[in-house]
C-alpha positions as CSV (number, residue, x, y, z in Angstrom):
1,M,150.4,92.4,91.5
2,A,153.5,94.7,91.9
3,R,152.8,98.4,92.1
4,K,154.2,100.6,89.3
5,P,157.3,102.5,90.7
6,V,156.8,106.2,91.2
7,H,158.7,108.3,88.8
8,K,161.6,110.3,90.4
9,W,161.6,113.8,89.0
10,A,165.1,115.3,88.6
11,F,163.7,118.9,88.7
12,K,162.1,118.6,92.2
13,P,165.2,119.3,94.3
14,G,166.0,122.4,92.4
15,M,162.5,123.7,92.8
16,R,162.2,123.5,96.6
17,A,160.7,126.3,98.6
18,S,162.9,129.5,98.9
19,A,165.4,127.9,96.6
20,F,166.2,131.3,94.9
21,G,167.2,134.6,96.2
22,W,166.5,138.2,95.1
23,R,168.7,137.9,92.0
24,G,167.8,134.4,91.0
25,S,165.7,135.2,87.9
26,A,168.2,133.8,85.4
27,K,168.9,130.6,87.3
28,A,165.1,130.1,87.9
29,T,164.5,130.5,84.2
30,Q,167.1,127.8,83.5
31,R,165.5,125.5,86.0
32,L,162.1,125.9,84.3
33,K,163.6,125.0,80.9
34,S,165.2,121.9,82.4
35,A,162.0,120.9,84.1
36,S,159.9,121.4,80.9
37,A,162.4,119.4,78.9
38,E,162.2,116.5,81.4
39,I,158.4,116.5,81.5
40,R,158.1,116.6,77.7
41,A,160.6,113.7,77.4
42,V,158.6,111.6,79.8
43,N,155.4,112.5,77.9
44,R,156.5,110.5,74.9
45,A,156.0,107.2,76.7
46,E,154.1,108.0,79.9
47,P,151.6,110.8,79.3
48,V,149.8,110.4,82.7
49,T,153.2,110.5,84.6
50,A,154.2,113.6,82.6
51,A,150.9,115.3,83.5
52,D,151.6,114.4,87.2
53,G,155.0,116.1,86.6
54,V,153.2,119.3,85.3
55,V,151.1,119.4,88.5
56,A,154.2,118.9,90.7
57,L,156.1,121.7,88.9
58,A,153.1,124.1,89.1
59,A,152.8,123.5,92.9
60,R,156.5,124.4,93.3
61,I,156.7,127.6,91.3
62,W,155.5,130.1,93.8
63,P,157.2,128.6,96.9
64,A,160.5,128.4,94.9
65,F,160.3,131.8,93.2
66,E,158.7,133.8,96.1
67,H,161.8,135.8,96.9
68,I,163.0,136.6,93.4
69,D,162.9,140.2,92.1
70,T,160.4,140.0,89.2
71,S,160.4,143.7,88.3
72,S,162.0,143.1,84.8
73,G,159.1,140.8,83.8
74,A,161.6,138.2,82.4
75,L,160.7,135.5,85.0
76,G,157.0,136.0,84.6
77,T,157.4,135.6,80.8
78,A,159.4,132.5,81.3
79,V,156.8,130.9,83.6
80,R,154.0,131.7,81.2
81,R,155.9,130.3,78.2
82,T,156.7,127.1,80.2
83,L,153.1,126.6,81.3
84,D,151.7,127.4,77.9
85,D,153.9,124.5,76.6
86,L,153.0,122.1,79.4
87,V,149.3,122.7,80.0
88,P,148.3,120.8,76.8
89,I,150.1,117.7,78.2
90,L,147.9,118.0,81.3
91,I,144.7,118.4,79.3
92,A,145.5,115.5,76.9
93,A,146.6,112.9,79.5
94,P,144.4,109.8,79.5
95,A,143.8,110.0,83.3
96,D,140.7,108.7,85.1
97,E,138.4,110.9,87.1
98,K,139.9,110.1,90.5
99,T,143.4,111.0,89.2
100,R,142.2,114.3,87.7
101,A,140.3,115.1,90.9
102,K,143.5,114.8,92.9
103,W,145.4,117.0,90.3
104,L,142.7,119.7,90.4
105,E,142.8,119.9,94.2
106,Q,146.6,120.3,94.1
107,L,146.4,122.9,91.4
108,R,143.6,124.8,93.1
109,A,145.7,125.0,96.3
110,A,148.7,126.2,94.4
111,I,146.6,128.9,92.6
112,E,145.2,130.1,96.0
113,D,148.7,130.4,97.4
114,D,150.2,132.1,94.3
115,G,151.4,135.5,95.2
116,V,151.9,137.1,91.7
117,D,149.5,135.0,89.5
118,Y,152.3,132.9,88.0
119,L,149.7,130.1,87.4
120,A,147.3,132.2,85.3
121,P,147.8,129.9,82.3
122,I,146.5,127.0,84.4
123,S,143.6,129.0,85.8
124,E,142.6,130.1,82.4
125,R,142.3,126.5,81.2
126,F,141.2,124.9,84.4
127,G,137.9,123.8,82.9
128,E,139.7,122.0,80.2
129,I,142.1,120.4,82.7
130,A,139.0,119.2,84.7
131,A,137.8,117.2,81.6
132,Y,135.0,115.5,83.4
133,P,131.6,117.4,83.7
134,S,131.3,116.5,87.4
135,L,134.7,118.0,88.1
136,M,133.9,121.1,86.1
137,T,130.7,121.5,88.1
138,L,132.4,120.9,91.4
139,H,135.0,123.6,90.9
140,A,132.6,126.0,89.2
141,D,130.3,125.9,92.2
142,R,132.8,126.0,95.0
143,D,133.5,129.7,95.1
144,L,130.7,130.9,92.9
145,A,128.7,132.6,95.6
146,L,131.9,134.2,97.1
147,I,132.9,135.6,93.7
148,H,129.4,137.0,93.2
149,R,129.4,138.8,96.6
150,A,132.9,140.2,96.0
151,W,132.1,141.5,92.5
152,S,128.8,142.9,93.6
153,D,130.3,145.1,96.2
154,W,131.3,148.2,94.2
155,E,132.4,150.1,97.3
156,R,135.3,147.8,98.1
157,Y,137.6,145.9,95.9
158,S,138.0,142.2,96.8
159,H,140.2,139.9,94.9
160,V,139.2,136.2,94.7
161,G,142.1,134.1,93.5
162,T,139.9,131.4,92.2
163,A,137.8,133.7,90.0
164,T,139.5,132.8,86.7
165,L,139.4,129.1,87.2
166,T,135.7,129.4,88.1
167,L,134.9,131.2,84.9
168,S,136.9,128.6,83.0
169,C,134.8,125.8,84.5
170,L,131.5,127.6,83.9
171,L,132.6,128.0,80.2
172,E,133.6,124.4,79.7
173,A,130.5,123.1,81.5
174,G,128.4,125.0,79.1
175,R,126.8,127.2,81.8
176,Y,126.9,130.2,79.6
177,D,124.0,132.2,81.1
178,E,125.4,131.9,84.6
179,L,128.8,132.9,83.3
180,L,127.5,136.0,81.6
181,A,125.3,136.9,84.6
182,L,128.4,136.7,86.9
183,L,130.4,138.9,84.7
184,A,127.6,141.4,84.5
185,V,127.8,142.3,88.2
186,K,131.5,143.5,87.9
187,K,132.1,147.2,88.2
188,T,135.2,147.1,86.0
189,R,135.4,145.3,82.7
190,L,138.7,143.7,81.8
191,W,139.5,141.2,79.0
192,F,141.2,139.0,81.6
193,D,137.7,138.0,82.7
194,D,135.5,139.1,79.8
195,K,137.2,136.9,77.3
196,F,135.2,134.0,78.9
197,G,132.0,135.9,78.3
198,A,132.9,136.6,74.7
199,E,133.8,133.0,74.1
200,A,130.6,131.9,75.7
201,L,128.6,134.0,73.2
202,L,130.8,132.6,70.4
203,R,130.1,129.0,71.4
204,Q,126.4,129.7,71.1
205,D,126.9,130.9,67.5
206,R,126.1,134.5,68.5
207,E,129.0,135.9,66.5
208,D,127.6,139.5,66.3
209,D,126.9,139.6,70.0
210,A,130.4,138.3,70.7
211,L,131.9,140.9,68.4
212,A,130.0,143.7,70.1
213,Y,130.8,142.4,73.5
214,A,134.6,142.5,72.8
215,E,134.5,145.7,70.8
216,A,132.9,147.5,73.8
217,L,136.2,147.1,75.6
218,L,138.0,149.0,72.8
219,E,136.0,152.1,73.3
220,G,137.5,155.1,74.9
221,D,140.7,157.1,74.4
222,R,143.0,154.9,76.6
223,Q,144.2,151.5,75.4
224,T,142.7,148.9,77.6
225,W,144.5,145.9,79.1
226,G,144.6,143.1,76.6
227,H,144.0,145.4,73.7
228,H,146.0,143.2,71.3
229,D,144.1,140.0,72.3
230,I,140.8,141.8,71.9
231,C,141.6,142.9,68.5
232,R,142.7,139.4,67.5
233,F,139.5,138.0,68.8
234,C,137.4,140.5,66.8
235,E,139.6,140.0,63.7
236,A,139.0,136.2,63.8
237,I,135.2,136.7,64.0
238,L,135.2,139.0,61.0
239,V,137.4,136.7,58.9
240,R,135.1,133.8,59.8
241,Q,132.1,135.9,58.6
242,G,133.8,136.4,55.3
243,K,134.7,140.0,56.0
244,A,138.4,139.7,55.5
245,D,138.9,143.2,54.1
246,E,137.2,144.8,57.0
247,A,139.2,142.6,59.4
248,Y,142.4,143.7,57.8
249,R,141.5,147.3,57.7
250,R,140.5,147.5,61.3
251,F,142.7,144.9,63.0
252,G,145.4,143.9,60.5
253,P,148.5,146.2,60.6
254,P,147.6,147.7,64.0
255,T,148.0,144.3,65.7
256,A,151.0,142.9,63.8
257,S,153.2,141.5,66.5
258,G,156.8,140.4,66.8
259,N,160.1,141.1,68.6
260,T,161.5,142.7,65.5
261,W,160.1,144.8,62.6
262,L,160.8,141.8,60.3
263,A,158.8,139.6,62.6
264,M,155.9,142.0,62.5
265,W,155.7,141.8,58.8
266,R,156.0,138.0,58.8
267,D,153.2,137.8,61.3
268,L,150.9,139.9,59.0
269,V,151.9,137.8,56.0
270,R,151.0,134.6,57.9
271,R,147.6,136.0,59.0
272,Y,146.7,137.3,55.5
273,P,148.3,134.9,53.0
274,D,146.0,136.0,50.2
275,R,147.1,139.6,50.3
276,D,150.1,141.0,48.5
277,A,153.1,140.7,50.8
278,R,154.6,143.9,49.4
279,A,151.5,145.9,50.1
280,L,151.4,144.5,53.6
281,L,154.9,145.9,54.2
282,E,154.0,149.2,52.7
283,D,150.9,149.4,55.0
284,L,153.0,148.7,58.1
285,I,155.5,151.4,57.2
286,A,152.7,153.9,56.5
287,L,151.1,153.0,59.9
288,H,154.2,152.9,62.1
289,G,156.6,155.2,60.3
290,R,160.3,155.0,61.2
291,K,161.3,153.9,57.8
292,G,164.9,153.1,58.7
293,K,163.7,150.4,61.1
294,W,162.0,148.5,58.3
295,F,165.1,148.1,56.2
296,A,165.8,144.5,57.3
297,A,162.2,143.5,56.5
298,A,162.3,145.0,53.0
299,K,165.8,143.6,52.3
300,T,164.8,140.1,53.5
301,A,161.7,140.2,51.3
302,T,163.9,141.3,48.4
303,Y,161.8,144.5,47.8
304,F,165.0,146.3,47.1
305,D,163.4,149.6,46.1
306,I,161.6,149.8,49.4
307,A,164.8,148.7,51.2
308,L,166.8,151.6,49.6
309,D,164.1,154.1,50.6
310,C,164.4,152.8,54.2
311,A,168.2,152.8,54.0
312,A,168.1,156.5,53.2
313,D,166.2,157.3,56.4
314,H,168.1,158.7,59.3
315,E,167.2,155.8,61.6
316,A,168.8,153.2,59.4
317,A,171.8,151.8,61.2
318,P,175.0,152.2,59.3
319,A,176.4,148.9,60.6
320,T,173.3,147.1,59.3
321,L,173.7,148.7,55.9
322,I,177.4,147.8,55.7
323,R,176.6,144.1,56.5
324,A,173.9,144.1,53.8
325,A,176.3,145.7,51.3
326,R,178.8,142.9,52.0
327,D,176.2,140.2,51.7
328,F,174.8,141.5,48.4
329,A,178.0,142.8,46.7
330,I,178.1,139.7,44.5
331,K,174.5,138.7,43.8
332,E,172.9,142.2,43.8
333,P,175.9,144.6,43.2
334,A,173.8,147.6,42.2
335,F,171.7,147.3,45.4
336,A,174.9,146.8,47.4
337,A,176.6,149.8,46.0
338,D,173.7,152.1,46.9
339,L,173.6,150.6,50.4
340,A,177.3,151.3,50.9
341,L,176.8,154.9,49.9
342,H,173.9,155.4,52.3
343,A,176.0,153.9,55.1
344,I,178.9,156.3,54.4
345,R,176.5,159.2,54.3
346,H,175.1,158.2,57.7
347,L,178.6,157.8,59.1
348,L,179.6,161.2,57.9
349,A,176.5,162.6,59.6
350,G,177.6,161.1,62.9
351,R,174.9,158.5,63.0
352,G,175.2,154.9,64.2
353,Y,176.1,153.1,67.4
354,E,179.8,153.7,68.3
355,P,180.9,154.4,64.7
356,S,184.5,153.9,63.8
357,P,186.7,155.0,60.9
358,F,187.1,151.4,60.1
359,D,183.4,151.4,59.2
360,I,184.2,153.9,56.5
361,D,187.0,151.5,55.2
362,E,184.6,148.6,55.1
363,A,181.8,150.5,53.4
364,V,184.1,151.9,50.8
365,D,185.5,148.4,50.1
366,H,182.1,146.9,49.6
367,L,181.1,149.9,47.4
368,M,184.1,149.4,45.2
369,T,183.6,145.6,45.0
370,A,180.0,146.0,44.0
371,S,180.5,148.9,41.6
372,T,183.4,147.1,39.8
373,R,181.1,144.2,39.1
374,I,178.6,146.5,37.2
375,D,181.4,148.5,35.6
376,R,180.6,151.7,37.5
377,R,183.8,152.2,39.4
378,G,184.1,155.8,38.2
379,W,180.6,156.5,39.2
380,A,181.3,155.2,42.7
381,I,184.5,157.4,43.1
382,A,182.6,160.4,41.9
383,A,179.8,159.7,44.4
384,L,182.3,159.6,47.2
385,Q,183.9,162.9,46.1
386,R,180.4,164.5,46.2
387,L,179.9,163.2,49.7
388,M,183.2,164.7,50.7
389,E,182.3,168.1,49.2
390,T,178.9,168.3,50.7
391,T,179.9,167.2,54.2
392,P,180.8,170.2,56.4
393,G,183.6,170.2,59.0
394,D,186.8,168.2,59.3
395,D,185.9,165.4,61.6
396,L,187.5,161.9,61.8
397,M,185.1,160.2,59.5
398,Q,185.6,162.8,56.7
399,R,189.4,162.6,57.0
400,R,189.2,158.8,56.8
401,L,187.1,159.0,53.7
402,G,189.5,161.5,52.2
403,Q,192.4,159.0,52.8
404,K,190.4,156.3,51.1
405,L,189.7,158.5,48.1
406,T,193.4,159.3,47.8
407,E,194.2,155.6,47.8
408,L,191.6,154.9,45.2
409,S,192.9,157.7,42.9
410,A,196.4,156.2,43.2
411,E,195.3,152.8,42.0
């Protein structure tokens, strides 16, 4: 019987040892994207081969990226995102015990050599990757005594690179008492390790104990590492216990996450679909302040009264308000007219990023378009005149507004 040909991975040559220099972060991130896409494509027809590709990629990450400047954190984020996407492929692959045993040895060696913990997403789910109870037990026991000795010595700090994968294997093997006993000898409590203990309690249906275990890390004046994840863990328990109001009050708005203010509101709406979305936005604004930054969220949600309140704030970006005035000049002209006036007021006050007299032109044009549609052209001109009269000085923006008023009066 002919042997099945070994798959030739295109990403391997580009992920050789020392392939990247000090400034290779962007190029390395692109290589990760290409490798991930290749593995996911293979996974559609050959899941075991794809899983083997995940192992091959993981083993190459540290040797390839060792000399890259990671101070910005961008590469670390890219690696975590890539592995978070690929680890489920490794877990789900229908591989036999012998194949998994080989993978685990390769991954363990890569984790031990990893200089900056790139492979944390694999360590954290090592027990799931093991799949077979015998493999979980093998890797849980291998460094168990070593970790216990290192963590018991409170005089000296000793890092054991395989500690996380050991905790993961103990958890997945159902050895909860041993897991909790091991964590109990640590001098410093960190969610990085203690999340396994909290999960062990949860899997034993000890929800109150798990909640107390996690909440203990939130005590104190300083925000602990993993604060956001701890809050989400506690929140999930309270929701599961039917205490959604308490969960929202304690962990809702404070843990809303996203790269933008709009994304934070959407995150909270997704987590609390039964609560009024408008009230959620108001709670976020009340908690975080900085009303001007919440304009996009309020505008997108069509809470125009809140949006106008945010637009009036000094942190609202004139350019953003001008674009919104343009977009709403036809479908919501009254709203657009007020936005244009707020933009002009901010420009006259010297606000905005690299403002230009042309911004005044654009804002006035949108104001007149919107006000004409609601038969309030005279009101708009009067409002512009009041802004001229109440703005001190004789700067470029004021002069430009004066010219626009002269043009409007001549029409």
